[in-house]
C-alpha positions in Angstrom: 6.7 -33.5 16.5 4.5 -35.0 13.8 2.8 -31.6 13.4 6.1 -29.9 12.7 7.0 -32.6 10.2 3.7 -32.3 8.5 4.1 -28.5 8.4 7.6 -28.8 6.9 6.4 -31.3 4.2 3.4 -29.1 3.4 5.6 -26.0 3.0 8.1 -27.9 0.9 5.3 -29.1 -1.3 4.0 -25.6 -1.7 7.4 -24.3 -2.6 7.9 -27.0 -5.2 4.5 -26.2 -6.6 5.3 -22.5 -6.8 8.8 -23.2 -8.4 7.4 -25.4 -11.1 4.3 -23.5 -12.0 5.5 -20.0 -11.6 9.1 -20.3 -12.9 10.0 -16.7 -13.7 7.2 -14.9 -11.9 9.0 -14.3 -8.6 12.7 -13.6 -7.9 13.0 -15.4 -4.5 10.9 -16.4 -1.5 11.3 -16.5 2.3 9.6 -18.8 4.8 9.0 -17.5 8.4 6.7 -19.1 10.9 4.3 -20.8 8.4 4.2 -17.6 6.3 5.6 -17.6 2.8 6.9 -14.3 1.4 7.3 -14.1 -2.4 9.2 -11.2 -4.1 7.5 -10.8 -7.5 8.8 -9.8 -10.9 6.9 -6.8 -12.1 6.5 -8.2 -15.6 4.6 -11.3 -14.6 2.7 -10.4 -11.4 -0.7 -10.1 -13.2 -0.3 -13.5 -14.7 0.6 -14.9 -11.3 -2.7 -13.7 -9.8 -4.6 -15.1 -12.8 -3.1 -18.5 -12.1 -3.7 -18.3 -8.4 -7.3 -17.5 -9.0 -8.0 -20.3 -11.5 -5.6 -23.1 -10.4 -7.4 -26.1 -8.9 -5.0 -26.3 -5.9 -5.2 -22.7 -4.8 -8.6 -21.2 -5.9 -7.9 -17.9 -4.3 -11.0 -15.7 -4.6 -10.1 -12.7 -2.4 -7.2 -10.4 -1.6 -7.3 -9.3 2.0 -5.1 -6.2 1.8 -2.7 -4.3 -0.4 -0.2 -2.2 1.5 2.1 0.4 -0.1 5.3 1.7 1.4 7.4 4.6 0.1 11.2 4.3 0.2 12.6 7.5 -1.4 16.3 6.5 -0.8 16.0 3.1 -2.3 18.1 2.8 -5.5 16.1 0.0 -7.2 12.6 1.1 -6.6 10.9 3.7 -4.5 7.7 1.9 -3.7 6.9 -1.6 -2.3 3.5 -3.1 -2.7 2.5 -6.0 -0.4 -0.4 -8.2 -1.5 -1.8 -10.2 1.4 -3.7 -13.4 0.3 -5.2 -16.2 2.3 -5.8 -19.6 0.7 -8.8 -21.1 2.6 -8.4 -24.4 0.8 -4.8 -24.8 2.2 -5.3 -22.7 5.3 -2.2 -20.8 4.3 -1.4 -17.1 4.2 0.8 -15.7 1.4 2.6 -12.4 1.1 3.5 -11.2 -2.4 5.9 -8.2 -2.5 6.4 -6.1 -5.5 9.1 -3.3 -5.8 8.3 -0.6 -8.3 9.1 2.9 -9.3 6.7 5.8 -9.6 6.7 5.7 -13.4 5.6 2.1 -13.6 2.0 1.5 -14.5 0.4 -1.4 -12.6 -2.3 -3.5 -14.1 -5.4 -3.4 -11.9 -6.5 -6.7 -10.3 -10.0 -5.3 -10.1 -11.3 -7.5 -12.9 -10.0 -10.6 -11.0 -10.8 -9.7 -7.4 -13.6 -7.4 -6.4 -11.9 -6.7 -3.0 -9.1 -4.8 -4.7 -11.2 -2.0 -6.0 -11.1 0.2 -2.9 -7.6 -0.9 -2.0 -6.2 0.3 -5.3 -8.2 3.5 -5.1 -6.7 4.2 -1.7 -3.1 3.5 -2.9 -3.7 5.8 -5.9 -5.1 8.5 -3.6 -2.4 8.4 -1.0 0.7 7.5 -3.1 -0.2 8.4 -6.7 0.5 4.9 -8.1 -1.5 4.4 -11.2 -3.5 1.2 -11.9 -4.4 0.9 -15.5 -7.7 -0.8 -16.5 -9.3 0.1 -13.1 -13.0 0.7 -13.4 -13.3 3.7 -11.0 -10.0 5.2 -10.1 -10.8 8.4 -8.2 -10.1 9.9 -4.9 -11.4 8.1 -1.9 -9.8 9.6 1.3 -8.9 13.2 0.3 -10.9 16.0 -1.2 -11.4 16.2 -5.0 -9.6 19.5 -5.2 -6.6 18.2 -3.2 -3.3 18.6 -5.1 -0.7 15.9 -4.7 -0.7 12.8 -2.6 -0.5 13.0 1.2 1.8 10.1 2.0 4.5 11.4 -0.4 4.7 14.6 1.7 4.4 16.9 -1.3 2.2 19.6 0.3 2.6 22.2 3.0 1.5 21.1 6.5 -1.1 23.9 6.7 -2.6 23.1 3.3 -3.3 25.3 0.3 -6.8 26.5 0.8 -9.2 26.9 3.7 -13.0 26.8 3.9 -14.9 28.9 6.3 -18.5 30.0 6.9 -19.1 33.7 6.7 -22.1 34.8 8.8 -22.5 38.1 7.0 -23.2 36.6 3.6 -24.5 33.2 4.8 -22.3 31.2 2.6 -19.1 29.1 2.6 -16.0 31.0 1.4 -12.9 29.3 -0.1 -9.7 31.3 0.4 -6.0 30.8 0.2 -4.4 30.1 3.6 -2.8 33.1 5.3 -0.6 32.9 8.4 -2.5 35.0 10.9 0.1 34.6 13.7 3.7 35.6 13.6 6.3 33.0 14.4 7.0 32.9 18.1 10.4 32.7 19.5 10.8 30.2 22.3 13.2 30.4 25.2 14.4 27.0 26.1 15.1 27.7 29.7 14.1 25.3 32.4 11.9 27.2 34.9 13.0 24.9 37.7 16.6 26.0 37.4 15.6 29.7 38.0 14.4 29.0 41.5 17.5 27.3 42.8 19.3 29.1 45.6 
């Protein structure tokens, strides 16, 4: 019982700390099973991470993960970014959620946290979200000639071009994709029903 009481006092202390230090930087928070979720304000999120890195209580020096989710039907924002942070000093895990639109430019956290370099490149490559002041924002998972961003589903399933090796000229040929097979018509008849007497 004393562990639960200590946990409750510790979480309340953290919430009071966040409320006083970061007054307008997040809209609301949610506590579930020793995990604190903060919903950030887009105008102040960069300053929040500066304070988290330099404050004597937190001293966060790494961001574990950045997860992007696309919600095309959401009226407020179409994307949600989730920053996963662990404070080793407090043995506490924090989740910071940020709801943005495609047009919003995000300030890169690459200058603060080295671990975000590849994570931000991956989000830009897959979703097309731009991080300004990023040192090396280029494709990381798709080909350099790829048009669009895969997780937005803005490309045909077969692709635009195909690469193949031609034995006659001993070279790789880049061609536009052609459908070599006509669409097949399927009969949705159960074969087991045909053999019934």
